[in-house]
C-alpha positions in Angstrom: 23.0 0.3 6.2 25.5 -1.4 3.9 24.7 -1.0 0.2 23.4 -4.3 -1.3 24.4 -5.3 -4.8 21.7 -5.8 -7.3 20.6 -9.4 -7.8 22.2 -11.3 -10.8 19.2 -10.7 -13.0 19.5 -7.0 -12.5 23.2 -6.6 -13.3 23.8 -4.4 -16.3 25.2 -6.2 -19.3 26.1 -5.4 -22.9 23.7 -4.5 -25.6 20.3 -2.9 -25.9 18.4 -5.7 -24.2 20.5 -5.5 -21.1 20.0 -1.7 -20.9 16.2 -2.1 -21.3 16.2 -4.6 -18.4 18.2 -2.3 -16.2 15.9 0.6 -16.7 12.7 -1.4 -16.1 13.8 -3.1 -12.9 15.8 -1.8 -10.0 16.9 -3.3 -6.7 15.9 -1.3 -3.7 17.0 -2.0 -0.1 15.5 0.0 2.7 15.7 0.2 6.4 13.5 2.4 8.7 14.7 3.2 12.2 12.0 3.8 14.7 12.0 6.2 17.5 9.4 6.5 20.2 8.4 9.2 22.5 5.6 8.7 25.1 3.6 11.9 25.8 1.1 12.4 28.6 -1.9 14.7 28.5 -1.9 17.8 30.8 -3.1 15.9 33.8 -0.7 14.9 36.6 2.1 12.6 35.4 1.3 10.1 38.2 -2.3 9.8 36.8 -1.6 8.9 33.2 1.3 6.8 31.9 2.1 5.0 28.6 4.9 2.6 27.8 5.9 0.9 24.6 8.1 -2.2 24.4 9.1 -4.6 21.6 9.5 -1.9 19.0 12.3 -2.6 16.5 13.8 -1.3 13.3 12.1 -2.3 10.1 14.2 -3.8 7.3 12.7 -4.5 3.9 15.9 -6.1 2.6 16.4 -6.3 -1.2 13.2 -5.6 -3.1 13.3 -6.7 -6.7 9.6 -6.8 -7.6 8.7 -3.1 -7.9 5.1 -3.9 -9.0 4.1 -5.6 -5.7 3.3 -3.9 -2.5 5.8 -4.7 0.3 4.6 -4.7 3.9 6.3 -5.2 7.2 4.4 -5.6 10.4 5.4 -5.9 14.0 3.4 -6.6 17.1 4.3 -4.4 20.1 3.4 -4.0 23.7 1.6 -0.8 24.3 0.4 0.0 27.8 -1.7 2.9 29.0 -3.0 3.3 32.5 -5.4 6.1 31.6 -9.1 5.7 32.0 -10.2 2.8 29.8 -6.6 2.2 28.8 -7.1 4.8 26.0 -4.3 6.4 24.0 -3.5 8.2 20.8 -0.8 7.8 18.2 0.9 10.6 16.3 3.5 9.7 13.7 6.1 11.8 11.8 8.8 10.7 9.4 12.2 12.0 8.5 11.0 13.4 5.1 10.3 17.1 4.5 7.8 18.5 7.0 7.7 15.2 8.8 6.5 13.2 5.8 6.9 9.5 5.5 9.9 9.2 3.2 13.1 7.2 3.1 16.2 8.8 1.5 19.1 7.7 -0.6 21.2 10.9 -1.2 18.9 13.2 -3.1 16.4 10.4 -4.0 13.5 9.6 -1.8 11.0 6.8 -1.4 7.6 7.5 0.1 6.0 4.9 2.4 2.8 4.6 4.4 2.3 3.9 8.1 -0.7 1.9 9.4 -1.7 1.2 13.0 -3.9 -1.4 14.6 -4.8 -1.5 18.3 -4.7 -5.3 18.0 -1.5 -7.4 17.7 -0.7 -9.8 14.9 -2.3 -7.5 12.2 -0.9 -7.0 8.7 -3.1 -4.0 7.9 -4.6 -1.2 10.0 -5.7 2.4 10.0 -3.7 4.6 7.7 -1.9 7.3 9.6 -1.1 10.7 8.1 2.2 12.4 8.7 1.9 14.6 11.9 -1.7 13.6 12.3 -3.1 12.0 15.4 -5.1 8.8 15.6 -7.3 9.0 18.7 -9.6 6.6 20.5 -7.2 3.6 20.6 -7.5 1.2 23.5 -4.8 -1.1 24.9 -5.5 -4.6 26.2 -2.2 -4.6 28.2 -2.6 -5.4 31.9 1.1 -4.8 32.8 3.4 -2.0 31.5 5.9 -4.6 30.0 3.2 -7.1 29.0 4.6 -9.6 31.5 1.1 -10.8 32.4 -1.9 -10.7 30.1 -1.3 -10.5 26.4 2.4 -10.3 25.4 1.7 -7.8 22.6 -1.3 -5.4 22.2 -0.9 -3.4 18.9 0.6 -3.6 15.4 2.7 -1.1 13.5 2.6 -1.7 9.8 5.0 -0.1 7.2 4.0 -0.2 3.6 6.0 0.4 0.4 3.5 0.9 -2.5 4.2 -0.1 -6.1 3.7 3.6 -7.3 6.6 4.7 -5.0 8.8 1.7 -5.7 8.5 2.0 -9.4 9.7 5.7 -9.2 12.6 5.0 -6.9 16.2 4.8 -8.1 18.3 1.8 -7.3 20.1 1.9 -4.0 19.8 1.7 -0.2 17.2 3.9 1.5 17.1 4.9 5.1 14.9 7.0 7.3 13.3 7.3 10.7 9.8 7.3 12.0 8.8 8.9 15.3 5.8 7.7 17.2 4.3 9.8 20.0 2.0 7.9 22.2 -0.3 9.9 24.5 -2.6 8.6 27.2 -6.2 9.8 26.7 
């Protein structure tokens, strides 16, 4: 991702007042690449399948208010042909030990991941890094959501003020891996 310059009100100037403003506010730009890997349980592959479509990268753009929570949500098509259309979600990030963290050189920016088994949501169940959320159900009737609902689940990425206020100015990038398993 290309480094974005700070907004005009954040440009350093001359004098003590400008230095105080610079240290209290920072511009942060972040982008999170998403990778997906469907996984089936130990039953025959022909018996249980999952498919995810409409998943895209998450771009927070330039963040100048470090005291406000920043959320990005996307509705996706998640199909499971298991009994009851059940599935589980396991998430891991590109931070140490699979933690949810974006990086800018040696600096990091923690984020949270939420999941909802309904589309169009801006909040959901908080996921833990490398933890599995079980008991989810898909409303999809077709593997590409061509018939029935066009989207069936929501992925929500959250940058909290506590993490934003500790981050250094700059562009942050990272990846999130979702493993979806039929149940």
